[in-house]
N, C-alpha and C positions, 0 to 999 in steps of 0.2 A: 893172278888170273890168266888163263890161257886164252889166246885169241886165234880163231881159225876162220877161214873164208867159206862163204856159202858154197856147198858142193863138196867140201873136204870132209874127211871122216873124223868124227868126234867120239867121245866116250859115252856109254849108256847114261841116260839122264832123264830128269824131269825138265821139260822144255817150256820156257816162257815165251809167249808170242806177244809182240808189241813193237813199238818204236823206241820207247824209253828216252824220248827227247828231253823231258824235264825231270824224270825220275821223281814223280810227285807221290802224294800219299796213296793214290790209287795203285800206282806201280808197286809201292812198298807192301801193300796188302797181297798183291800177286806174288811177290818175291817171298814174303813170309810163308805163304801157303806152299809154294814150290819147295822151299827149304825143308818144311815139315814132311812133305811127301818123299823127297829125296832121302831124308834121314831114315824114313820108314822102309824104303826100298833098297837102301844101301848103294845109291847111285849119285852122280853129280847133278848140279843145277846148271842149266845152260839158258842163255837169253839171246834172242835175236835183236840186232840193231843194224843201223845203216852207217856205212863209212862216209857217206855224203849226205847232203840235205835232202829230205823228202819233200818238204814244203817250206821253202825259204830258209832263213837262218835258224839256228838251233839255240834253245835255252842253254843247254850244255853241249859243248863240242865233244867229239869222240873221246879224247883223252880224259876229259872231266867225267864223262859217263862211265868210262872204264874204272876210274877211281871209286865212284859212287857204287856201282854195281858190285864190284869186288868187295867193298866194305860191307855191303848188305847181304853177302852170302852167295853171290853167283860165282861158280867155279870156272866156267868158260863162256866166252862171247862168240856167237855165231854171226859173222860180219858179212852183210850183203851190200851191193851197190844198187841204188834205186835207178837203174838204167833202163833202156828200152827193152832189153831181154828180160829183165826181172819183171817189169810192168806187164809184159805180155805172157807171163807164165800162168797157166791155168791153176786154179786152186788145188785140185787133186795132185797135179804134178809137183807143186810146191811142197805139199805135205809128204808126198812120196820121197822127195829129195831129203827133207829134214829127217823124217822118221827112219828112212833106210840108211842114212849116213851116220846118224847119231844114236841109234838104238833107243829110241824114245819110249819110255815106260808110261809117261803121262804128259799131256799138254795142259798148260794153265794159261788162261787169258781172261780179259775183261769182256763183258757182254757187248761192248761196242767194237770189238776187234773185227776188222775186215781184211780180206786177203784175196789173192787171185786176180786175174785180168779183169779190169774194170771194177775191182773191189766188190764183186758180186757175192762173194762167199762170207759167211759169218759163223756165229755159234752153232746154228743148225747143221750147216755143212760139216763143220769140225766134228760135232757129236756123231753124225752119221758115219763119217770116215773112221773115227776111232772105234765105233761099235763093230764095223766091218773088219778092222784089223787087230782087234783085241788090245787096244790102247786105252788107258783111262783118259778122261777129259774132264777138267773142272773149269767151268765158265762162271766167273765171279761177278756179282753185281757192281755197278759203278759206285764210286765213292764221291760224296759231295762235301764241300767245306763252305759253310755259310750259305747253304742253299744253292750253290753252284757246283756243277760237275768239275772235278779235278781234271785238268787237261793242259797240254802245252799251249793251246790257244788262249786259255785264261791266264796262264803264266805270262805270256807275251803282253796281254792287256795290262797286267800289273806292272810289268817292266816299262811299258810305254808311259804309265802314270807315275812311276817312281814309288809305287805303293809296296814298299818292302815288307811291311808288317803283314799285309794280306798275302803277299807272295810266299813268305816264309811259312805261314800257316798251311798253305796249300802244298808246298814242297815237303813239309815235314822236318825241315832243318833250314838254317840260314843259307840263302842264295850266296854263291861265291864266284869269284873270278880267279883263275889260276894262271900263272905264267912265270917267266924269268924276268927279274928286275933289270930294266934297261940300263945300260952303262953310259949311253949318250945323254945329253941334255945341257941346259944352261945353268943348272943348280941354283935357280932363283930362290927356291924354298929355303935352301941352306943359308943363303945370304940374309933371309928374313928371320932366321932362327927357327924355321920349320922345315928341316930336311925331309925329303919325301922319297919313297920307293915307287918307281913308275912302272906300271904294267901296261903293255899294249894288248888289248883283247885279241884273242885268236881269230883268225879269218873264219867267217861262217858263224860266229857267235852273235846271237840276237842282242842288240844294244839296250842298255839301261837308259832311262831318261836322264838327261844331263842334270847334274846337281851335286850338292855336297851331302855326304852320308856318314852316319855313325857306323863304324866297322870294328871288327876284331880279327886278330890273326895270332898265329903261334910261331914262335921262332926258338929253335933249340929246346923245345919242350916247355917253353914259358908263354903264357897267354898275355896279350897286349890289347888294349883298346886303341882306337885311332879315329881319324877323320879322313875321308877320301873324297877327292874331287873327281867325278867321272864326267869327262867331256873336254871342251876346249878351255883355253886360258886367255880370255879376251883382254884382261888387263895388260897382258904382255904381247898381244897381237898374235897369239899362237892358236890356230884353228884346228890343230890335230886333236883327235879324240884319244884320251889316255886316262887310265885309272891311276891317279896321283895320290899316294897315301902317306899321311904323317902318322907315325906309330908312337904313341905317347909313352914316354919312359924308356924308349929303346935308344941305345947309342952303339953304333957299329956300322960295318960296311956290308950291304946286302947286294951290291952290284953283281949281276951275273948269276945270282942264286934264285932257286925256285921259291915262289911265295904264293900262298893262297889267302885272299882277302875275303872275309865273310861279312855280309851286310846286315845291319840291325834295324835302322830306320833312316828316313830322309830328313835332313836338317833344313835345307833351303835349296833354291835354284842357283844356277850359275849367275854371278853378278860381275859387272865391270866396274872397277874402282878407278878413281882419278889419280891415285898414287899408290906406291908400294906400301906406304905407311898406313893408308886406309885399309888395304888388304890385310896387313898384319894385325890391325885392330879387330877386323872381322874374324880372322882365324882364331884369335884369342877368345872371342865370344863363342865361336863354334866349339872350341875345345872344352869350354866350361859346361856345355850341354851334354858331354859324354862322361864327365868326371863325377 
């Protein structure tokens, strides 16, 4: 997937308007429609997103969004910074920049999409602009899951609660954390018979509730189940937040390699044990719950 900056020239496209913080089921509906329109018109699919945080930390950081959007059919990403200049851009000026630089054949967005200075523009403004300039516009209804609107705000609520099952239903696939396996550490897990791959969440990524989770991952094309401790390690006096994953059935060196850990459900909260042996016993019980 090609990435270009706001104001640069892109290829003729169907243009997706949104933030795509969480890439949830509502976003997937938009992408699915944009792909169909682009195929019909013989053009690319482009999506707008921000290189920095629009409102606090992000469910998926930029690199994770790039992977998701590319996999779902977006050909190029139009990257803006949510800085003072962008916030003060009038709605029509924003559309002029995008449509003029990217040869937009159609815009696709959700009915709650807002843009322009003070977020005063919405679907009506977009429809009027597109009618005046001969551009198609499709404004899709919101998507709900379990009676609640799919949104990054709801995703963050589920992350706060550690409610992975509800989160995954709203995202449309398992929530994940990606990164490079840390090479430093005290290798306590290995000494207990539970060697772990440790990922430090990317800066700007919204945190998951601390606890132990059932997870799965893929290494060299093979799927593995596992258990991940997200948070601190109080038994050993380590207050750093890390995603520490034991991969069931895997034997090998992952240090320095890229890894994506996908979450299935929460097993329990973080606990402090009086000894390493007590921790080992609990980890054995946790492992039985995923087998």
